[in-house]
N, C-alpha and C positions, 0 to 999 in steps of 0.2 A: 441751867447749863451744868453739865457733869464736870466735876473736877477729878483729875487723875494725879495722884501723888507719885512723882517720878523718883522720890527717894526709895521707893520699894521696887523700882525696876532695875533690870540688869545695867551694868556700867556702860555697855555698848549703846543701849537705848538712851541713857542719860547723855552720853557724848554726842550722839546723833542729834538729839533735840537741841543741845547747846550750840551745835554747829550750824543750825538752820539760820539762814539769812532772811530776816523778816523786816521789810520796810514798814512805813506807817500804814500802808494799805493791806498788809498781811502777806501771806504766801499760800499757795495751793499745792498740796502734795499729790502726786499722780502715781498710779500703779498700773502698769501695762497700758499707758497712754490715757487712762481715765482718771479724772479728779476724784479723790477719795476723802480728803481732809483740807479744810481751810484753817490756817493758823493766823490768828490776829494778835497783835502786840497788846500788852496790858497798858492802859493809859497811865502815863506817869504824871500828868498834870492833875492837880486837884481843881475842883470846880469852885470858883468864887461865887458863893450863893447870893451875895448882894448884887453882883453884876448880872447873874442869871435872872434873878427876880426883876431887876430893873429892865432888862431886855424883854422879858415876858410882858411886863406891864406896858412898856413902850409899844410893843407889837399889838397888844390888845387895844390900846388907845388908837393906834393907826387903823386897826380893823374897824373899830366903832365909828371913827370919823368917815371912813370910806363907805360904810353901810349907811350913815346919815346922808352922805352925798348922793348915793344911789337912790335912797328913798325920796329925797327932794326931787331928783330928776324924774323918777317914776310918777310922783304926785303932779309934777308940772305937765307930764304927758297926759295924765288922766284929766287934768283941768282943761286941756286943749280940746278934748273930745266934746262936741256939742251934745247937750242932752237929747235923748230920743223922746219923741212925742208918742204917747200911747193913745 
């Protein structure tokens, strides 16, 4: 992502940017009815790495359990198919 230092821009540009109303979903700037720029707010919250890791591990374990259940069902289906005689 390109960074633009507004300290080097004209005062009018600085005031315009500061006046933008941006909610948590951002804002889209339009020119002649066409979108040209999406402005997203900088996340102010820091990530709790311990919580993130715990959530990832929990999701991984849920995924593994679901895979095991699917494999068991699949094996049960295969076990129901009578062997073919050759």
